[in-house]
C-alpha positions in Angstrom: 9.0 9.5 -13.1 9.5 13.2 -12.4 8.1 13.3 -8.9 11.0 10.7 -8.0 13.5 12.8 -9.6 12.5 15.8 -7.3 12.2 13.7 -4.3 15.8 12.6 -4.7 16.7 16.3 -5.5 15.1 16.9 -2.1 17.1 14.6 -0.2 20.3 15.6 -1.9 19.7 19.2 -0.7 19.0 18.2 2.9 22.2 16.6 3.0 24.2 19.4 1.3 22.6 22.0 3.9 23.4 19.7 6.7 27.0 19.8 6.0 27.2 23.4 4.4 25.0 25.9 5.7 25.8 29.2 4.0 23.0 31.4 3.6 22.8 31.8 -0.1 22.7 27.7 -0.2 19.8 27.7 2.2 18.1 30.5 0.0 18.7 28.2 -3.3 17.2 25.2 -1.3 14.3 27.1 -0.3 13.6 28.1 -4.0 14.3 24.3 -5.0 11.8 23.2 -2.3 8.9 25.5 -3.5 9.3 24.2 -7.0 9.2 20.8 -5.8 6.0 21.5 -3.9 4.4 23.1 -7.0 5.1 20.2 -9.1 4.0 17.7 -6.8 0.7 19.5 -6.9 0.2 18.8 -10.4 1.0 15.0 -10.4 -1.6 12.4 -10.7 -1.6 11.2 -7.2 -3.9 8.8 -5.4 -6.2 9.4 -2.4 -6.6 7.2 0.4 -9.1 4.4 -0.4 -11.5 2.9 2.1 -13.1 -0.6 2.2 -16.4 -0.5 3.6 -18.3 -3.5 4.9 -22.1 -3.7 3.8 -24.7 -4.7 6.3 -27.9 -6.0 4.7 -30.3 -8.8 6.1 -29.7 -11.0 3.1 -26.2 -11.2 4.1 -26.8 -12.1 7.7 -29.4 -14.8 6.6 -26.9 -16.4 4.1 -23.7 -16.1 6.4 -22.1 -14.1 4.0 -20.1 -11.0 4.4 -19.6 -8.1 1.4 -17.2 -5.3 1.4 -16.8 -2.7 -1.0 -13.5 -1.2 -2.3 -14.2 2.3 -3.1 -11.9 3.1 -6.1 -14.4 5.8 -6.9 -12.4 7.6 -4.2 -8.9 7.5 -5.7 -8.8 10.7 -7.3 -11.1 13.7 -7.2 -11.3 14.0 -11.2 -9.7 10.8 -12.5 -11.8 8.3 -10.8 -12.0 4.2 -10.2 -10.3 1.9 -12.5 -9.3 4.8 -15.0 -6.8 6.0 -12.6 -5.0 2.8 -12.7 -5.1 2.4 -16.4 -3.9 5.9 -17.3 -1.2 5.9 -14.7 1.7 3.9 -16.8 0.0 5.0 -20.1 0.9 8.6 -19.2 4.3 7.8 -17.7 5.2 6.1 -20.9 4.0 9.0 -22.9 6.2 11.3 -20.8 9.5 9.0 -21.0 8.8 8.8 -24.9 8.7 12.5 -25.3 5.0 13.0 -26.5 3.1 16.1 -25.4 -0.2 15.2 -26.7 -2.4 12.3 -26.2 -5.1 10.9 -28.2 -7.9 8.5 -27.3 -11.4 7.4 -28.2 -14.8 7.3 -26.4 -18.6 7.7 -26.6 -20.3 11.0 -25.7 -20.8 10.0 -22.1 -17.3 8.0 -21.6 -15.8 7.5 -18.1 -12.6 7.0 -20.1 -13.0 10.5 -22.1 -13.6 12.3 -18.8 -10.8 10.8 -17.0 -8.1 11.2 -19.7 -9.0 14.8 -20.2 -8.7 15.6 -16.4 -5.3 13.2 -16.2 -3.7 14.8 -19.0 -4.3 18.2 -18.1 -2.8 17.4 -14.6 0.2 15.8 -16.2 0.7 18.6 -18.5 -0.3 16.8 -21.7 -2.5 18.2 -24.6 -5.3 15.7 -25.1 -7.3 14.7 -28.3 -10.6 12.9 -27.8 -12.2 11.1 -30.9 -15.8 10.9 -29.9 -18.4 8.4 -31.5 -21.4 9.9 -33.1 -22.7 13.6 -33.9 -21.9 16.5 -32.1 -25.0 17.8 -29.9 -25.5 21.3 -28.8 -25.7 21.9 -25.7 -22.7 19.6 -24.8 -23.6 16.8 -22.1 -21.8 17.0 -18.7 -19.2 14.6 -19.7 -18.1 16.2 -22.9 -18.5 19.7 -21.3 -15.9 18.6 -18.7 -13.6 17.3 -21.1 -13.5 20.7 -22.9 -13.1 22.4 -19.7 -10.0 20.3 -19.0 -8.5 21.3 -22.6 -9.6 18.4 -24.5 -10.0 18.8 -28.2 -12.9 16.8 -29.5 -13.5 15.5 -32.9 -16.6 13.8 -33.7 -16.8 11.1 -36.4 -19.7 8.9 -37.7 -20.3 5.3 -36.1 -18.9 3.5 -39.3 -15.4 5.5 -39.3 -15.4 5.1 -35.6 -15.4 0.9 -36.1 -12.1 1.6 -37.8 -10.4 3.0 -34.8 -8.1 0.0 -34.6 -7.1 0.0 -38.0 -3.5 1.1 -38.9 -4.7 3.2 -42.2 -7.3 4.9 -39.9 -4.4 5.9 -37.2 -2.4 7.2 -40.2 -5.1 9.5 -41.0 -5.3 10.7 -37.5 -1.6 11.2 -37.5 -2.0 13.2 -40.6 -4.7 15.4 -39.2 -3.2 15.9 -35.5 0.6 15.0 -35.8 2.6 13.5 -33.4 0.4 11.9 -30.4 0.4 9.1 -27.9 -2.4 6.9 -28.5 -4.4 5.4 -25.8 -7.1 2.7 -26.9 -10.8 2.9 -26.1 -11.5 2.1 -22.7 -7.8 2.6 -22.0 -7.1 -1.2 -22.0 -3.7 -2.4 -23.0 -0.6 -3.9 -21.4 0.1 -0.8 -19.6 -3.3 -0.6 -18.1 -3.1 -4.1 -16.9 0.1 -3.3 -15.2 -1.8 -0.5 -13.2 -5.0 -2.5 -12.5 -2.9 -5.1 -11.2 -2.1 -2.7 -8.3 -5.8 -2.5 -7.2 -5.5 -5.4 -4.8 -3.2 -5.1 -1.9 -2.0 -7.3 0.9 -4.9 -6.3 3.1 -7.3 -7.8 0.3 -5.9 -11.2 0.9 -8.8 -12.1 3.6 -11.3 -12.2 0.5 -12.5 -15.3 -0.6 -14.3 -13.6 -3.7 -13.2 -10.5 -5.8 -16.2 -9.0 -8.1 -15.8 -6.4 -10.9 -17.4 -5.4 -13.9 -16.1 -5.9 -17.3 -16.1 -3.6 -20.2 -12.9 -3.8 -22.2 -11.6 -6.4 -19.8 -8.4 -4.4 -18.5 -9.5 -4.3 -14.9 -10.5 -8.1 -14.8 -6.9 -9.0 -16.4 -5.1 -6.9 -14.0 -7.2 -8.5 -11.1 -6.9 -12.0 -12.6 -3.0 -11.4 -12.2 -3.1 -10.3 -8.8 -5.6 -12.7 -7.0 -4.4 -15.3 -4.6 -4.9 -19.2 -4.9 -7.7 -19.2 -2.5 -9.5 -16.4 -4.5 -12.3 -16.6 -6.7 -12.5 -13.9 -9.1 -16.1 -12.8 -10.7 -16.4 -10.7 -13.7 -19.9 -9.2 -14.6 -20.1 -8.2 -18.2 -21.8 -4.9 -19.1 -22.0 -5.9 -22.6 -24.5 -8.2 -24.4 -23.3 -11.4 -25.8 -21.2 -14.6 -25.0 -18.3 -13.1 -26.9 -17.2 -11.9 -23.7 -15.8 -15.1 -22.7 -13.6 -15.8 -25.6 -12.6 -12.1 -25.7 -11.5 -12.0 -21.9 -9.7 -15.2 -22.1 -7.7 -14.0 -25.4 -6.7 -10.8 -23.3 -5.3 -13.1 -20.4 -3.6 -15.3 -22.9 -2.2 -12.3 -24.9 -0.7 -10.8 -21.6 0.5 -14.2 -20.3 -1.7 -14.1 -17.5 -2.2 -17.4 -15.4 -4.2 -16.5 -12.5 -3.3 -18.5 -9.3 -7.1 -18.6 -8.1 -10.3 -19.5 -10.1 -12.3 -16.9 -12.4 -15.9 -16.9 -13.8 -17.4 -14.7 -16.2 -21.2 -13.8 -16.0 -22.8 -12.4 -18.9 -26.5 -12.5 -17.8 -26.6 -9.2 -16.0 -26.2 -6.8 -19.1 -29.7 -5.3 -19.0 -29.6 -5.4 -22.8 -26.2 -4.5 -23.6 -23.9 -1.7 -22.9 -25.5 1.7 -21.8 -28.8 -0.1 -21.3 -30.3 -0.2 -17.9 -34.2 -0.5 -17.3 -36.6 -0.2 -14.4 -35.3 -3.1 -12.4 -31.8 -2.0 -12.6 -32.6 1.8 -11.6 -35.0 0.5 -8.8 -32.1 -1.8 -7.5 -29.5 1.2 -7.4 -31.7 3.5 -5.6 -32.5 0.6 -2.8 -28.8 0.0 -2.6 -28.0 4.0 -1.8 -30.9 3.9 0.4 -29.3 0.9 2.5 -25.8 1.8 2.2 -25.3 5.5 1.1 -22.9 4.5 -1.7 -24.0 5.6 -5.0 -23.5 3.1 -8.1 -23.4 3.9 -11.9 -26.0 2.1 -14.2 -23.4 1.2 -16.9 -20.9 -0.9 -14.8 -21.2 -1.0 -11.1 -24.7 -1.2 -10.7 -25.0 -4.2 -13.0 -21.9 -5.8 -11.1 -23.7 -5.4 -7.7 -27.1 -6.4 -9.0 -25.3 -9.8 -10.0 -23.5 -10.2 -6.7 -26.7 -9.7 -4.8 -28.6 -12.0 -7.1 -26.1 -14.7 -6.7 -26.1 -14.5 -3.0 -30.1 -15.1 -3.0 -29.3 -18.1 -5.6 -26.9 -19.7 -3.1 -23.9 -19.4 -5.4 -21.4 -18.6 -2.3 -20.7 -21.0 0.4 -21.5 -20.0 3.9 -18.6 -17.9 5.4 -17.5 -16.4 2.1 -16.4 -12.6 2.4 -16.8 -10.9 -1.1 -15.0 -7.9 -2.0 -16.8 -5.8 -4.7 -14.6 -3.4 -6.6 -16.2 -0.2 -7.2 -14.7 1.1 -10.4 -16.0 4.4 -10.4 -18.0 5.9 -13.2 -20.3 8.1 -11.1 -19.4 11.2 -13.3 -21.7 9.7 -16.0 -24.7 9.6 -13.8 -25.5 13.5 -14.5 -25.6 12.9 -18.1 -27.5 9.5 -17.6 -30.3 11.4 -15.4 -30.3 14.4 -18.0 -30.7 12.2 -20.9 -33.4 9.7 -19.6 -35.0 12.3 -17.0 -34.1 9.4 -14.1 -33.1 10.8 -10.8 -30.2 8.3 -9.7 -28.3 9.5 -6.7 -24.7 11.0 -7.4 
């Protein structure tokens, strides 16, 4: 990428300065160093990520350990799994000479929020095709996307369902010109290449890895990186058992053969995508009061509810150490509270 080029330039300059200490060359080197630093500030770079162990009476009673990998900390604006999904897509867009990226999402979409920010940071123009009618005033998610320079185009739900059709994409090209297409939710082979990097060597100690499932890109990346002794648990945020065949198809399509076991749970959707209910909201508030870790009601709240429920039902053997992947999504809480009059912690 561009940052690698400038880093190499930096090293070459050091060598040259060491051997040729002419004042003019030193001044030129200083100028290049300033350019390098300014460019580095604009790149999509990750923050350090912490893994926090949770201490609850339920865990001690069952001889279970539970930790959370805080992907919500990976970037101030491009949070959670979206950072990993966008990483290689934006790199490919840059290599292929695109100056504009286009993607899809709902009015409260984490993906729209993250893409708008990542595109601005990496120097791209961005276009968001938004499902549904525009409302005035805008919600926090769309207001932020606009502030990051994203051009929003609202379409009705019937047309939105055609988003993967070639004829529909051609119409978008006629309207917006040359763009790099990122699918809804960001899931494609490059996204999976990124989410494969979520787990590191330090995560080898865990027996179980838990994550939420939307479009399946994060689950697929984790499935490709789990070790033989690990069991990957996916918690669907969507209603319906179709998620099993859809996720399995995604694994097959990307030639992913997990070394460990994997399971998908479809009973913790709380009514479907974007739906919640009092039981889930009360759980999220309780969890925050116990851990000071916020969860969103669309993805991570449902995953954590499922993990705690499975512990209560003795799903895990004594001595298990579970790693829950906090995939971000906290930006949507403000809009959720605004829309439903709730008071979920941010």
